[in-house]
C-alpha positions in Angstrom: 19.1 -4.5 16.0 19.7 -0.7 16.1 18.0 1.1 13.2 19.8 4.4 13.4 22.7 3.5 11.0 24.1 6.0 8.5 21.9 6.6 5.4 24.8 5.7 3.2 24.7 2.0 4.1 22.5 -0.7 2.7 20.5 1.2 0.1 17.6 -0.5 -1.6 16.5 -0.4 -5.2 14.4 2.5 -6.3 12.4 2.8 -9.5 14.7 5.5 -10.9 17.9 3.5 -10.2 16.3 0.3 -11.6 15.4 2.1 -14.9 19.0 3.4 -15.1 20.4 -0.1 -14.5 18.3 -1.5 -17.3 19.5 1.2 -19.6 23.2 1.1 -19.0 23.8 -2.5 -17.9 24.8 -3.8 -14.5 27.5 -6.0 -12.9 27.9 -7.7 -9.6 31.3 -8.9 -8.2 31.8 -11.9 -6.0 32.9 -9.7 -3.1 29.6 -7.9 -3.3 27.7 -11.2 -3.3 29.5 -12.2 -0.1 28.6 -8.9 1.5 25.0 -9.4 0.6 24.9 -12.8 2.1 26.2 -11.5 5.4 23.5 -8.9 5.8 20.5 -9.3 8.0 17.2 -7.5 8.3 16.8 -4.7 10.9 14.1 -6.5 12.8 13.2 -7.7 16.3 10.7 -10.6 16.5 8.2 -10.1 13.7 4.6 -11.2 14.0 4.4 -11.5 10.2 6.6 -11.3 7.2 4.5 -8.9 5.2 1.8 -6.2 5.2 -0.7 -5.4 2.4 -2.1 -1.9 3.1 -5.2 -1.3 0.9 -5.8 2.5 0.9 -9.2 3.6 -0.3 -8.3 7.0 -1.6 -11.0 9.6 -1.0 -12.4 8.3 2.3 -14.7 5.3 2.9 -18.2 6.0 4.4 -18.2 4.1 7.7 -22.0 3.9 7.9 -22.1 2.2 4.5 -19.3 -0.3 5.0 -18.1 -1.6 8.3 -20.1 0.4 10.9 -23.8 0.4 10.0 -26.2 2.3 12.2 -29.6 0.6 11.7 -31.2 2.3 14.7 -30.2 5.8 13.6 -32.7 8.2 11.9 -33.1 7.7 8.1 -31.0 10.8 7.3 -28.1 9.1 9.2 -28.4 5.4 8.5 -28.9 5.9 4.8 -30.3 3.5 2.2 -28.3 0.4 2.9 -29.3 -2.4 5.3 -26.9 -4.1 7.7 -26.0 -7.7 6.9 -25.3 -10.4 9.5 -21.9 -11.9 9.1 -20.4 -15.3 9.9 -19.6 -14.0 13.4 -22.5 -13.5 15.8 -23.1 -9.9 16.6 -21.0 -8.5 13.9 -22.8 -6.6 11.1 -21.5 -4.9 8.0 -23.1 -3.4 4.9 -25.4 -5.5 2.8 -23.3 -4.9 -0.3 -20.3 -6.7 1.1 -21.8 -10.2 1.1 -18.5 -12.1 0.4 -16.7 -10.3 3.2 -19.7 -11.1 5.5 -19.0 -14.8 4.9 -15.3 -14.3 5.9 -15.8 -12.3 9.1 -14.0 -14.9 11.1 -10.8 -14.0 9.3 -10.7 -10.3 10.1 -11.2 -7.7 12.8 -12.9 -4.3 12.5 -11.6 -1.2 14.2 -14.5 1.3 14.4 -12.7 4.2 16.3 -10.0 5.5 14.1 -9.6 9.3 14.1 -7.4 11.7 12.1 -9.2 14.8 13.4 -8.8 16.5 10.0 -11.4 16.8 7.3 -9.1 17.7 4.4 -7.9 15.0 2.0 -4.3 16.4 1.9 -3.7 16.6 5.6 -5.6 13.4 6.4 -3.6 11.5 3.7 -0.4 12.8 5.1 -1.4 11.6 8.5 -2.6 8.1 7.4 0.2 7.5 5.0 3.1 8.7 7.2 1.6 7.5 10.6 2.0 11.0 12.2 -0.6 13.5 13.4 1.8 16.5 13.5 3.0 18.4 10.5 6.8 19.0 10.0 8.5 22.3 9.9 8.3 23.8 6.4 5.3 21.7 5.3 3.2 23.3 2.6 0.4 22.1 0.3 1.8 24.3 -2.5 4.7 22.0 -3.2 3.8 18.3 -3.2 5.7 16.0 -3.0 8.5 17.8 -1.3 11.4 17.1 1.1 9.4 18.9 3.8 7.0 16.0 4.4 7.3 13.3 6.9 8.5 10.1 5.2 5.7 7.6 4.1 5.3 4.3 5.9 6.6 2.4 2.9 9.7 4.7 2.9 10.2 4.0 6.6 10.0 0.3 6.0 12.5 0.6 3.1 14.9 2.4 5.5 14.4 -0.1 8.4 15.0 -3.1 6.1 17.9 -1.4 4.2 20.2 -4.3 5.0 17.8 -7.0 4.0 19.1 -9.1 1.0 16.7 -10.0 -1.7 15.8 -9.4 -5.3 12.8 -7.3 -4.6 12.8 -4.1 -2.4 11.2 -4.1 1.0 8.3 -1.8 0.1 6.2 -1.4 -3.1 3.4 1.1 -3.9 0.9 0.4 -6.7 -1.0 0.9 -9.0 -0.7 4.7 -8.9 -0.2 7.6 -6.4 -3.2 9.0 -4.6 -4.2 12.1 -6.5 -7.2 14.5 -6.6 -9.5 15.0 -9.5 -7.1 17.3 -11.3 -4.2 15.0 -10.9 -2.4 16.7 -8.0 -0.5 14.3 -5.8 -1.5 14.2 -2.2 1.3 14.5 0.4 2.7 11.7 2.5 3.4 9.3 -0.2 7.2 9.6 -0.7 10.3 9.7 1.4 10.2 13.4 2.3 12.7 14.4 5.0 14.2 10.9 4.9 15.6 11.5 1.5 14.6 10.1 -1.9 17.2 7.4 -1.7 14.6 5.7 0.6 11.5 6.0 -1.6 9.5 2.8 -1.9 9.4 1.2 -5.3 6.4 2.7 -7.2 4.8 0.6 -9.9 2.5 2.9 -12.0 -0.6 1.9 -13.9 0.0 2.3 -17.7 -3.7 1.8 -18.6 -6.8 1.0 -16.6 -7.3 -2.4 -18.2 -5.6 -4.7 -20.7 -8.1 -7.3 -21.5 -9.2 -6.2 -25.0 -10.6 -3.2 -26.8 -13.7 -1.2 -26.0 -15.7 -1.0 -22.7 -15.7 -3.9 -20.3 -18.7 -4.6 -18.1 -16.4 -5.8 -15.4 -14.2 -2.7 -15.3 -14.3 -0.4 -12.4 -16.5 2.6 -13.0 -16.8 5.9 -11.3 -19.9 8.0 -11.6 -21.0 6.0 -14.6 -17.9 6.6 -16.7 -16.2 3.2 -17.5 -12.5 2.8 -17.9 -11.5 1.9 -21.4 -9.2 -0.8 -22.4 -5.9 0.2 -23.9 -2.3 -1.0 -23.9 -1.5 -4.7 -23.7 0.3 -4.1 -20.4 -1.6 -3.0 -17.3 1.3 -2.1 -15.1 4.1 0.2 -16.4 7.2 -1.5 -15.1 10.1 -0.4 -17.4 12.5 -1.4 -14.7 11.6 -5.1 -15.4 12.4 -4.9 -19.1 15.6 -6.4 -20.4 17.5 -4.1 -22.9 16.9 -4.7 -26.5 18.7 -7.9 -27.5 17.8 -9.8 -24.3 20.1 -11.7 -22.1 23.1 -11.8 -24.5 23.1 -8.0 -24.8 22.6 -7.6 -21.1 25.7 -9.8 -20.6 27.6 -7.6 -23.0 26.6 -4.5 -21.1 27.7 -6.1 -17.8 31.1 -6.8 -19.4 31.3 -3.2 -20.7 30.5 -1.8 -17.3 33.2 -4.0 -15.8 35.8 -2.5 -18.2 34.6 1.0 -17.3 34.9 0.2 -13.6 38.5 -1.0 -13.9 39.5 2.2 -15.8 37.7 4.8 -13.7 38.2 4.7 -10.0 35.5 7.3 -9.3 33.0 5.1 -11.1 34.2 2.2 -9.0 33.5 4.1 -5.8 30.0 4.9 -7.0 29.5 1.3 -8.0 30.5 0.2 -4.5 27.9 2.6 -3.0 25.1 1.3 -5.2 26.2 -2.3 -5.3 22.9 -3.4 -3.8 20.9 -1.5 -6.4 22.7 -3.4 -9.1 22.2 -6.7 -7.4 18.4 -6.2 -7.1 18.2 -4.9 -10.6 20.0 -7.9 -12.1 17.9 -10.3 -10.1 14.6 -8.7 -11.2 15.7 -8.4 -14.8 16.8 -12.0 -15.1 14.5 -14.0 -12.7 11.5 -15.2 -14.5 9.7 -16.1 -11.3 10.0 -12.6 -10.1 9.1 -11.1 -13.4 6.0 -13.3 -13.4 4.7 -11.6 -10.3 4.1 -8.5 -12.4 2.2 -10.3 -15.3 -1.1 -10.4 -13.5 -3.1 -9.6 -16.6 -2.0 -12.9 -18.0 -3.3 -14.9 -15.0 -5.6 -17.8 -15.7 -9.3 -17.0 -16.3 -10.4 -18.5 -13.0 -8.1 -16.4 -11.0 -9.0 -13.2 -12.9 -12.7 -14.0 -12.4 -12.2 -14.5 -8.6 -10.3 -11.2 -8.1 -12.2 -9.2 -10.8 -11.1 -8.2 -14.2 -10.5 -4.6 -13.1 -7.9 -2.4 -11.5 -9.0 -3.4 -8.0 -8.7 -7.1 -8.7 -5.4 -7.0 -10.6 -3.8 -4.7 -8.0 -4.6 -7.1 -5.2 -3.5 -10.1 -7.2 -0.1 -8.4 -7.8 0.1 -7.5 -4.1 -0.4 -11.2 -3.2 2.3 -12.2 -5.6 4.7 -9.6 -4.3 4.4 -10.7 -0.7 4.9 -14.3 -2.0 8.2 -13.0 -3.5 9.3 -11.5 -0.2 8.2 -7.9 -0.3 7.6 -6.7 3.3 5.0 -4.0 2.6 2.7 -3.5 -0.4 0.5 -0.4 -0.4 -2.3 -0.6 -2.8 -4.1 2.7 -3.6 -7.6 1.5 -4.7 -9.6 4.0 -6.6 -9.5 6.4 -9.6 -8.4 9.7 -8.1 -10.9 10.3 -5.2 -13.2 7.5 -6.0 -14.3 7.0 -2.4 -15.0 10.8 -2.0 -18.7 10.3 -2.4 -20.1 13.8 -1.9 -22.7 13.0 -4.6 -24.7 9.9 -5.3 -23.0 8.1 -2.4 -25.4 5.1 -2.4 -25.4 4.7 -6.2 -21.6 4.8 -6.5 -21.0 2.5 -3.6 -23.7 0.0 -4.7 -22.8 -0.1 -8.4 -19.2 0.9 -8.7 -17.2 0.7 -5.4 -18.3 -2.0 -2.9 -18.7 -4.9 -5.3 -15.2 -4.9 -6.7 -13.8 -4.2 -3.2 -15.8 -7.1 -1.7 -14.7 -9.5 -4.5 -10.9 -8.7 -4.5 -10.4 -8.5 -0.8 -12.3 -11.8 -0.3 -10.2 -13.5 -3.0 -7.0 -12.2 -1.4 -8.0 -13.5 2.1 -9.0 -16.9 0.6 -5.7 -17.2 -1.3 -3.6 -16.2 1.6 -5.4 -18.6 3.9 -5.3 -21.5 1.5 -1.5 -21.0 0.9 -0.7 -20.7 4.6 0.4 -17.1 4.1 -2.5 -15.4 6.0 -0.7 -15.8 9.4 2.4 -14.3 7.8 0.6 -11.4 6.1 -1.3 -8.5 7.8 -4.0 -7.1 5.5 -5.3 -3.6 6.2 -8.2 -1.8 4.5 -9.1 1.8 5.2 -9.3 5.3 3.7 -7.9 8.7 5.0 -11.1 9.5 7.0 -14.8 8.7 7.2 -17.9 10.4 5.9 -20.4 12.7 7.6 -23.2 11.0 9.6 -25.8 13.3 8.0 -26.6 12.7 4.3 -26.3 15.9 2.2 -28.6 17.4 -0.3 -26.9 15.6 -3.2 -27.5 12.2 -1.6 -23.9 12.1 -0.6 -21.7 12.2 2.5 -19.0 14.8 3.1 -15.5 14.6 4.7 -15.4 13.5 8.4 -12.1 13.2 10.2 -13.6 12.5 13.6 -14.1 8.7 13.0 -13.6 6.1 10.4 -13.3 2.3 10.2 -10.6 -0.2 9.4 -10.6 -3.9 8.4 -7.5 -5.9 9.6 -6.8 -9.6 8.8 -4.0 -12.0 9.2 -0.7 -11.4 10.8 -1.9 -12.7 14.2 -5.1 -10.7 14.2 -8.0 -12.6 15.9 -10.8 -12.9 13.4 -14.3 -11.9 14.4 -13.0 -9.1 16.7 -14.4 -5.6 17.0 -12.1 -3.0 18.5 -13.5 0.3 19.5 -16.9 1.8 18.8 -18.5 5.0 17.5 -21.5 6.7 18.9 -25.1 5.8 17.9 -24.9 8.2 15.0 -21.5 7.0 13.8 -20.0 10.5 14.3 -17.4 10.1 17.1 -15.4 7.4 18.9 -16.8 6.4 22.3 -14.4 3.6 23.0 -10.7 2.7 22.3 -9.8 5.8 20.3 -7.1 5.0 17.7 -5.0 7.3 15.5 -2.8 6.9 12.4 0.1 6.7 14.8 -1.4 3.6 16.4 -1.9 2.1 12.9 1.7 2.8 11.8 3.0 1.3 15.1 0.9 -1.8 14.3 2.5 -2.1 10.9 6.0 -1.6 12.3 5.6 -4.0 15.2 4.0 -6.6 12.9 7.2 -6.5 10.8 9.4 -6.7 13.8 10.8 -3.2 13.7 12.0 -2.4 17.2 10.2 0.2 19.4 13.4 2.2 19.8 14.0 2.4 16.0 15.1 5.8 14.7 15.7 7.5 11.4 17.8 10.5 10.3 16.7 13.2 7.9 18.9 14.5 5.1 20.7 16.9 7.5 21.5 14.0 10.0 18.8 14.9 12.6 17.4 11.8 14.4 13.7 11.1 14.7 12.0 8.2 16.4 9.8 5.9 14.4 7.1 5.0 16.8 4.8 7.8 18.1 2.1 5.6 19.8 1.6 2.0 20.8 0.2 -0.5 18.4 -3.6 -1.0 18.3 -4.6 -3.0 21.3 -7.1 -5.8 21.3 -6.4 -7.3 17.8 -4.8 -10.5 19.0 
């Protein structure tokens, strides 16, 4: 199906519109229901129904995770030892024991390259799937309409005619930001127009399992998150107005009266009919609302995923793909948690790798046991790698020349290694991959055609694919 249709058609629910719908009430006519039933997704032949993109904000050290170099000098190989996995010949870091036992379920790509050592530019590359920077791009004004659209925004646009209660793409539990809270580029719709922003679910408080410090909570540099509000995820778009269903019904009737009296409002309502449909479905469907109540999961599930932001975020991602969301991007880390310039080995061993190991393993187990792993592509990576040489602060610095990815499900052949870095883990020496290859892998997995295009807010067309998908995964 052609994907260059007008931006005015088939819009999907955004967070802002959902909040507005909850505030003023919503209505849905039978003619609109009929239209929704006649719509189909803008896809070709998908390899999977969904993608979960786990983004390790800050940049994962390849040597100390998925590409150990045991034969390198000590100032390169670091303190960690390699661990044999379930797959002969595949080694990963010793502090990923659970993932080592599941190596037959995933592939490793050890030759990804952004070519840029700055968080902001590398994030823009990885999160938009483009190496070039658009005209007018500036780091002084982020987010802005002068950025390329994010991959979730592109998916939202491509699936704009897809019916369903939930939107095509969701980002959680918070944007990728730096240590002073500045948002990094590439996370919003940019030139595509904010009508196509993915649905962002923001973290209200780091943990909701009680008061005081929790030994299981994710820590960064020794500072624990503190428990707070009884709700982990800030999802006001899911709250019924005061008075519950009866008051909601009254508001729907009131909106109907207003629509009959005001033709201009009717025209606006026609344009945003699909917004109202999604908002009504989310507000009233207990099954869908339950996908967001992860902090109330049973104790066994919480223990398996981890009682922390890592675990709860991936549990929610799993429930969202079960509910029909096509792409869930999960930003794992507090600000630049994986930016380990200092105390790299302490932070990875004590604070970062254990919760990642646990929650990704639990996700793969649950998807496999439910039969959803073949229908869900899971990706784990950061915006770049870390320097081969350990610095004076026992850390590793930014390194855009090579980093590693984990990919599982969605037709990926488990136990596979794609590409290679050199003996020091500093440069790709086989099967160079770029963010454009990764984005193409996501789009092809979801069945978005190779000739798909999008139009910016001025109507200029752009192609979606800028490279072929990663070869050798299937």
